[in-house]
C-alpha angles and dihedrals in degrees: 000000000000128000117273116217113213128184124202111194118193130193137168113265104189104292093342136067126246122205132190119193117198132185142133092009093307131111130193126181138191142167119221135183094244143013094256090053091048089050090053090050090051091052090051091049091047089052091050095047095042092057102137097023114098091191125047140159121212119198114195117208136186106211087335097313120112096191092050090053092049093052094045094046095047091048090050093048090050092052093249127128112258113251117257112273114248118218112230118230118229111255117248130218112256127222092218116124121203115210117212 
């Protein structure tokens, strides 16, 4: 069978964490008291969704950003406070011209 791509998107929900797992036209959601608990829920949802797929890929995102999730999760696992999230500024069109 082919590989099934799965996304798990996390976001703060007050003092808790909300996670939405999407794949194969399905969506499962949960709220958990911490990021590690939310990750465990996402893993269970991925198992449920993957069912018949022997091979799957799960991408964990924090508000749509995989790197931000990795940083927050690793900090949490190490018992550290996650760094403050930075808001990305929208990129602007530049007036620079590149001559070939």
